[in-house]
C-alpha positions as CSV (number, residue, x, y, z in Angstrom):
1,X,-32.7,-64.0,117.5
2,X,-36.2,-65.3,118.1
3,X,-37.0,-62.4,120.3
4,X,-35.6,-59.9,117.5
5,X,-37.7,-61.6,114.7
6,X,-41.0,-61.6,116.9
7,X,-40.3,-57.8,117.6
8,X,-39.7,-56.8,114.1
9,X,-43.4,-57.2,112.7
10,X,-44.7,-55.2,115.8
11,X,-42.8,-51.9,114.6
12,X,-45.6,-50.6,112.5
13,X,-48.2,-50.9,115.3
14,X,-47.3,-47.6,117.1
15,X,-47.9,-45.6,113.9
16,X,-51.2,-47.3,113.3
17,X,-52.0,-46.6,117.0
18,X,-50.9,-42.9,116.7
19,X,-53.2,-42.4,113.6
20,X,-56.1,-43.9,115.3
21,X,-55.4,-41.8,118.3
22,X,-55.6,-38.6,116.2
23,X,-58.7,-39.8,114.6
24,X,-60.3,-40.3,117.9
25,X,-59.3,-36.9,119.2
26,X,-60.7,-35.4,116.0
27,X,-63.9,-37.0,116.5
28,X,-63.9,-36.2,120.2
29,X,-63.2,-32.5,119.4
30,X,-66.3,-32.3,117.0
31,X,-68.5,-34.0,119.5
32,X,-67.4,-31.6,122.2
33,X,-68.1,-28.7,119.9
34,X,-71.5,-29.9,119.1
35,X,-72.3,-30.7,122.7
36,X,-71.4,-27.1,123.7
37,X,-73.9,-25.8,121.0
38,X,-76.7,-28.1,122.2
39,X,-76.0,-27.1,125.8
40,X,-76.4,-23.5,124.7
41,X,-79.7,-24.2,123.1
42,X,-80.9,-26.0,126.0
43,X,-80.0,-23.2,128.5
44,X,-81.7,-20.7,126.0
45,X,-84.8,-22.8,126.2
46,X,-84.8,-23.2,129.9
47,X,-84.4,-19.4,130.5
48,X,-87.3,-18.7,128.1
49,X,-89.5,-21.1,129.9
50,X,-88.9,-19.9,133.5
51,X,-88.6,-17.0,132.4
52,X,-85.4,-15.7,133.9
53,X,-85.4,-12.3,135.4
54,X,-82.5,-10.8,137.3
55,X,-83.4,-7.3,137.1
56,X,-80.5,-6.1,134.9
57,X,-81.3,-8.9,132.5
58,X,-84.5,-10.5,131.6
59,X,-85.5,-13.2,129.1
60,X,-89.3,-12.6,129.3
61,X,-89.3,-10.9,125.7
62,X,-86.9,-13.3,124.3
63,X,-88.3,-15.9,122.0
64,X,-87.6,-19.6,122.6
65,X,-85.6,-21.7,120.2
66,X,-88.9,-23.6,119.2
67,X,-90.4,-20.2,118.0
68,X,-87.1,-19.2,116.2
69,X,-87.0,-22.6,114.4
70,X,-90.6,-21.9,113.2
71,X,-89.6,-18.6,111.9
72,X,-86.4,-20.1,110.2
73,X,-88.6,-22.7,108.4
74,X,-90.9,-19.9,107.2
75,X,-88.0,-17.9,106.0
76,X,-86.4,-20.7,104.2
77,X,-89.7,-21.4,102.2
78,X,-89.9,-17.8,101.2
79,X,-88.3,-16.2,98.3
80,X,-87.2,-13.2,100.5
81,X,-84.3,-15.5,101.8
82,X,-82.4,-15.5,98.4
83,X,-82.9,-11.7,98.0
84,X,-81.5,-11.0,101.4
85,X,-78.7,-13.4,101.4
86,X,-77.6,-12.7,97.7
87,X,-77.5,-8.8,98.5
88,X,-75.5,-9.3,101.5
89,X,-73.1,-11.6,99.9
90,X,-72.6,-9.4,96.7
91,X,-71.8,-6.4,99.1
92,X,-69.3,-8.5,101.2
93,X,-67.5,-10.0,98.2
94,X,-67.1,-6.4,96.6
95,X,-66.0,-4.6,99.7
96,X,-63.9,-7.4,101.0
97,X,-62.4,-8.1,97.5
98,X,-61.3,-4.5,97.3
99,X,-60.1,-4.5,100.9
100,X,-58.0,-7.6,100.3
101,X,-56.2,-6.2,97.3
102,X,-55.5,-2.8,98.9
103,X,-54.7,-4.2,102.3
104,X,-52.2,-6.8,101.1
105,X,-50.5,-4.3,98.7
106,X,-50.3,-1.5,101.4
107,X,-49.0,-4.0,104.0
108,X,-46.3,-5.2,101.8
109,X,-45.4,-1.8,100.8
110,X,-45.3,-0.6,104.6
111,X,-43.6,-3.8,105.7
112,X,-40.8,-3.5,103.2
113,X,-40.2,0.3,103.1
114,X,-39.6,2.3,106.1
115,X,-40.3,5.5,104.1
116,X,-43.6,4.2,103.1
117,X,-44.5,3.2,106.8
118,X,-43.5,6.7,108.0
119,X,-45.6,8.4,105.3
120,X,-48.7,6.1,105.3
121,X,-49.0,4.7,108.7
122,X,-50.0,8.1,110.6
123,X,-53.3,8.7,108.6
124,X,-54.1,4.9,108.5
125,X,-53.7,4.7,112.4
126,X,-55.9,7.8,112.6
127,X,-58.7,6.2,110.5
128,X,-58.4,2.7,112.0
129,X,-60.2,3.3,115.3
130,X,-63.3,5.0,113.6
131,X,-66.2,2.7,113.9
132,X,-68.4,1.7,111.0
133,X,-71.5,3.5,112.3
134,X,-69.5,6.8,112.1
135,X,-68.7,6.3,108.5
136,X,-72.3,5.8,107.5
137,X,-73.3,9.5,107.3
138,X,-70.1,10.5,105.4
139,X,-70.6,7.5,102.9
140,X,-74.1,8.6,102.2
141,X,-72.8,12.0,101.3
142,X,-69.7,10.8,99.3
143,X,-71.4,8.2,97.1
144,X,-74.3,8.6,94.6
145,X,-76.2,5.4,95.7
146,X,-76.7,3.5,99.0
147,X,-75.4,0.3,97.5
148,X,-72.0,2.1,96.9
149,X,-72.1,3.5,100.3
150,X,-72.5,0.1,102.1
151,X,-69.8,-1.6,100.0
152,X,-67.5,1.3,101.0
153,X,-68.3,0.8,104.7
154,X,-67.6,-3.1,104.3
155,X,-64.3,-2.0,102.6
156,X,-63.3,0.1,105.5
157,X,-64.2,-2.6,108.0
158,X,-62.2,-5.3,106.3
159,X,-59.2,-3.1,105.3
160,X,-57.5,-2.5,108.6
161,X,-57.3,-6.2,109.8
162,X,-55.9,-7.4,106.6
163,X,-53.3,-4.3,106.4
164,X,-52.1,-5.0,110.0
165,X,-52.0,-8.8,109.5
166,X,-49.9,-8.3,106.4
167,X,-47.5,-5.9,108.1
168,X,-46.9,-8.1,111.0
169,X,-46.4,-11.0,108.6
170,X,-43.8,-9.2,106.5
171,X,-42.0,-7.8,109.6
172,X,-41.7,-11.3,111.0
173,X,-39.9,-12.6,108.1
174,X,-36.4,-13.7,109.1
175,X,-33.9,-11.3,107.7
176,X,-31.5,-13.9,107.2
177,X,-33.7,-15.6,104.6
178,X,-33.8,-12.2,102.7
179,X,-30.1,-12.0,103.0
180,X,-29.3,-15.5,101.9
181,X,-31.6,-14.9,98.7
182,X,-29.9,-11.8,97.9
183,X,-26.4,-13.3,98.2
184,X,-27.6,-16.1,95.9
185,X,-28.3,-13.3,93.2
186,X,-32.2,-12.9,93.7
187,X,-33.6,-9.6,92.8
188,X,-36.2,-7.6,94.5
189,X,-39.1,-9.3,92.7
190,X,-37.7,-12.7,93.3
191,X,-37.2,-11.9,97.0
192,X,-40.8,-10.6,97.5
193,X,-42.4,-13.7,95.6
194,X,-40.2,-16.4,96.8
195,X,-39.1,-15.4,100.3
196,X,-41.4,-12.7,101.7
197,X,-44.7,-13.8,100.7
198,X,-44.4,-17.4,101.6
199,X,-43.0,-16.5,105.1
200,X,-45.7,-13.8,105.5
201,X,-48.4,-15.8,104.4
202,X,-49.6,-17.1,107.9
203,X,-50.0,-13.5,109.0
204,X,-51.7,-12.5,105.8
205,X,-54.2,-15.4,106.1
206,X,-54.9,-14.4,109.8
207,X,-55.7,-10.9,108.7
208,X,-58.1,-12.0,105.8
209,X,-60.0,-14.1,108.2
210,X,-60.3,-11.4,110.9
211,X,-61.1,-8.8,108.1
212,X,-64.0,-11.2,106.9
213,X,-65.6,-11.1,110.3
214,X,-65.4,-7.3,110.6
215,X,-66.6,-6.9,107.1
216,X,-69.9,-8.8,107.9
217,X,-70.2,-6.7,111.1
218,X,-69.7,-3.4,109.4
219,X,-72.2,-4.5,106.5
220,X,-74.9,-5.5,108.9
221,X,-74.6,-2.1,110.5
222,X,-74.9,-0.4,107.1
223,X,-77.9,-2.3,106.0
224,X,-79.7,-1.6,109.1
225,X,-79.6,2.0,108.0
226,X,-79.3,2.3,104.3
227,X,-80.2,-1.1,103.0
228,X,-83.4,-2.2,101.2
229,X,-82.3,-6.0,101.0
230,X,-79.9,-7.8,103.1
231,X,-79.6,-9.9,106.4
232,X,-78.9,-6.6,108.3
233,X,-82.0,-5.0,106.9
234,X,-84.2,-8.0,107.4
235,X,-83.0,-8.1,111.1
236,X,-83.9,-4.4,111.8
237,X,-87.0,-4.7,109.9
238,X,-88.1,-7.6,112.2
239,X,-87.4,-5.5,115.1
240,X,-89.6,-2.5,113.8
241,X,-92.3,-4.9,113.0
242,X,-91.9,-6.6,116.4
243,X,-91.3,-10.0,114.8
244,X,-88.9,-11.0,117.6
245,X,-88.1,-14.5,116.4
246,X,-87.2,-13.2,113.0
247,X,-84.6,-10.9,114.9
248,X,-82.8,-14.1,116.1
249,X,-83.1,-15.8,112.8
250,X,-81.3,-12.8,111.2
251,X,-78.6,-13.0,113.8
252,X,-78.0,-16.7,113.4
253,X,-77.8,-16.2,109.7
254,X,-75.2,-13.5,110.1
255,X,-73.3,-15.8,112.4
256,X,-73.5,-18.7,110.0
257,X,-72.4,-16.6,106.9
258,X,-69.5,-15.0,108.8
259,X,-68.4,-18.2,110.4
260,X,-68.7,-20.1,107.0
261,X,-66.8,-17.6,105.0
262,X,-63.9,-17.4,107.6
263,X,-63.6,-21.1,107.6
264,X,-63.4,-21.2,103.8
265,X,-60.4,-18.6,104.0
266,X,-58.7,-20.9,106.7
267,X,-59.2,-23.8,104.5
268,X,-57.8,-22.2,101.5
269,X,-55.0,-20.8,103.5
270,X,-54.1,-24.4,104.8
271,X,-54.3,-25.7,101.2
272,X,-51.9,-22.9,99.9
273,X,-49.6,-23.2,102.9
274,X,-48.8,-26.8,103.2
275,X,-45.6,-25.9,105.2
276,X,-47.8,-24.5,107.9
277,X,-49.9,-27.6,108.4
278,X,-47.8,-28.9,111.2
279,X,-48.5,-25.6,113.3
280,X,-52.2,-25.8,112.6
281,X,-52.5,-29.4,113.6
282,X,-50.9,-28.7,117.1
283,X,-53.5,-26.1,117.6
């Protein structure tokens, strides 16, 4: 009895230890990610100092991180930063927002209807491999302003990842769930909203996150050719003016904006899908 009574208070300890272990692993994960970025910057600085020249690749003309940091500080103190970033954000929000609505709607239609898939997928699959650069001349001819053409190119870049993610999410829904809901008297609308959408949500969120990255890629390509403001235009203008540190600053801004927007989408998806958190935590 004494042995049992002394063991009883120790029962909550493993739970606390497990929580502490998860917290330690989380901190270790963030430290490892930060260390990898620092290592990349140090290697970049080292290759610029040497400079590294292997014949097929050279760092002789690549600005070191110190010069890039000076250029970034100069841009952040300039009013041009707001103009470039706000222009790019507006184009991405418009093009991506339209692509999200169209991609999810078409994906649900194709995923739930075999006839719709047979009619819509052949032209969509034909258009999907066309790169954003190939759309630029046609977009300039189709739209009255360069602003609309850039939004269109962003739309096309984001549409197909969202569409395919939605289709795969809908097709992965367990048919037994649909059959059970139908046997309980649920109509098509209730099945779509209460069964299909929650089950397909992880695939949809994945497509939305991938589509955000491709929308930034396509926008920057369009801004290099047709823009007057924007991160892509700033990067290309820096190259034509031979301001090489500014090129890297533009590239880093593109990466930060794309990474940040994708992270916000994944965070929103995790908040909207609490039933999917366990799978995310294991990854």
